[in-house]
N, C-alpha and C positions, 0 to 999 in steps of 0.2 A: 574505740576506733580500730584497734588491732582486730577485735572480733569481727567487725564489719569488713575488713580487708580480707580476712580468712573466708568468710561466708561468700563475699562477692566473687573471689577467685574460684572457689569450689563450684559455684553456681554455673559458671560458663566453661569450666574445665572439661574437656572432651567434646565440646560442641563443634560440629562440623558443618560447613556450608559449601554447596558446590553449584555452579552455574549449569542450568539445563538447556535454556533457550530463551530467546526474546521473541515476543509476539507483536507483530505489526497490527495496526488498527486503522480504521477510517476516521478522520476528523469528524465531529469533535470528541470522539472517543479516545481515551488514553491508551498509549502503547503499554505493554505489560512485560514483566520479567518473571520468569519461572525459575525457581531455585529449589534445590533439595536440602532440607534441614534434617540432620541427624544427631542424636545424642544418646548416651548410655544411661543417663540420669535425668530427672526432672529439671528444667531450667525455667526460672521465673523472671518476669519483668524484662522482656526482651524487646527492643526497638530497632526498626530498620529506617535509616535516615539517608536520604539522597539529596545533595545540594541544599542542606540545612532544612529540608522538609521531611517530616515524619511520614513515612509511607505506610507503616503497620506497627502495631503493638500487640504482643502476645503476653498475656498475664502469666501463662504457664504452657510449657511444651512438654509432651509426653516423651518417654524414653524409647523412641522408635524413629524410623525415617518417615518423612512426610514432604509432599510437594506443597510449596507456597507460591502464590501469584501476588505480585506487587504491581499496583497501578503507578506507572511513572508520571511525573509532572510534565507531560507532553501531550498536548491535544490539538496542536496546530500542524498544518501540513509541513513536512520537512524530514530531513535525514539528520539523526542525532547521534554523535558518537558518545558512547556511554562513559560516565564518569565513575569514580569509585563509590562504593556503597559502604556506609558505616553501620556496624552492628554494635549496639551498646545496651548494657543493663546497669541500672542504679540499685539493684538489690543489695542488701536487704532494707536498709533504712534511709536510702537516698544520700547517705554521707559520702560514699565513694562510687566511682564508676569504673566499670571494666568493658573495654571496647576493642575492636579490631576493624580492619578495613579489608574490603574485597575489591581488587582492582579488575575493572571490566574493560574489554578492549574492543567489543562488538559495536556495530552501528544499528540503531533501531529506527524503523520507518513509521511515520504517520502519513497514510495515504490521503488524498484529497477527499473532502466529503463527497458523497455521490449525489449528482443532480441529474434528474432526467431531462434530456434535451427537448426543446420545443421546436416543433416543425417549422422550418423557415418557409415563409410564403414567398418571398422574392429571392431568385437565384440569378446571379450575373454569370454570363458566359461569353466566351470569345467566339466570334464567328469562324475564325481561322481554326478552331478546334473541333468544328462540326464534322461528323463523319457518318457514313451510312452504316447503321447498326442492324439493318434488316437483311443483309446478305452475308454469306460466308466470306470471311477474311482471316488473315493471320495477324496476331499481336505477338511479335517476337517469335517464339516457338509454340505459342498456344493458339489453338483454333477456336474460332468464335463459336459459342454454343447456345446463345439466346439472350433474351433481355428479362431483367427482373426489376420490380419497383425500387426506386432509390430510397435508402434509409439514412437517418441522420448519421453523419461521420464518414460516410462512404466517399472515397476520392472522386472529386467532380470530373476528373480527366477520363473516367470511364462512362460518363453519361453520354447517351446517344442524342446528340442535339438535333439531329434530322428528324428523329422521332418526336422530340419535344416540340419542334416547330409545326409538326402536322397536328399533334393531339394535345399540346400543352401539359403533358404528363412526363415527369422525369422517370426515365428508365436507364438502368445501368446495364452495360454490356457485359455478359458473363463469357468466360472462356473455359475450356476444358478443365484446366486445373482449378477453376473457381466453381465447378459444378456443385460442390458441397456448401454453397452459400457463403463463401469466404467474404470477408468485409475488410476494408482498409480504413482505418480511422486517422483523419488528418486535422491537427490542431488548427491550421489556417483556414479550414473549411467550416469551423464552428463560429459562432456569434457570441459576443459578450466579452467581459474583461478576461484577463489572463486566468485569474483564479476561477471565474465561471467556466471557462473552456476546460480547464483541467478537471474540474468537477464533473463536467459532462463526460469527459473521456474516461474518467474513473468508473462512472456508471456504465458507459458502453463496454468498456473492457471487462468489468465484472459480470455483467449479463452475457456477454459473449462466451466468457469461460463457463459459467453455470449452464449455459444452453449447449455447450459443446461445439460452438461455432469457431472455425479457424479464422483468424484475423491477423492484421499487421498494424503498425503504428507509425505515423510520421509526426515527429515532435521537433518542429524546426529542423535543425541540422541532424538530429537523432533519428534514426530509422530502424525499425524492427520488422524483419521479413514475416510474411504470413506463416503462422505456426499455431500450435494449441498446447493445452496442458498447464499444470499448476506452475511450473517453473517459468514459462513464457509469461503467464499472468503476473507473476511476482516480479519479473524483470521490468515489465511495462509500468506496473504500479510504482515501482521504485524509481523509475525515470521520471514519472510525474511528480514524485515526492521531491526529488532533487532539482527540478526544473526552476530556473530563475530567468526572468526576462525583464529588461528595463524598457518600458513602453508606455505610452500614453493610452490608458484604458479608457 
């Protein structure tokens, strides 16, 4: 027993573990945790446990620094405050255990699963909202620039209803600052359950980011102005992950 205690202690002595980053993912894929593991000697029989679940087991680690990726037990949409991570070894004979805890304070996100929207065949509109989109006019400080075909998720307030009445084709009024094909995604303009709408928005936002399209987002009372870039995409997707709504779907 004393021999086991000495070997177990020496096995993990000098082992260092540092947090690098957490990696968000789209449901049903798990969020990940990236850590840096370093040791001066060989460490054997090492396990990583999170909320009583074994995330990974290493039979042997080499005396060097290495990055390890752990799949966290989170595969449903949401924002998850990270709990402490347990690092334990039962080396050499399983008679004793040497362990330590790593306290994590970050929040990891699982974005809604991406679902491609289906084109809506029926569109309701208010006659009082009808406007002539065929002539030059001002929309606030933006000058009317033309009409483009409507896409799923675009704000219906920008639809030229006069053009629709004539041609039965949905066209969106573009203004000077929207000339780069900016779009505005609106939760209330999509069909389906709450989760289905969030999944559609997840797809639309991700595609807009990949295609370099500037976009905005209206998520009930939460609004994101038209912008672009990785940080804008991240903020929008995190808002979708946090979203909760009590409604009859």
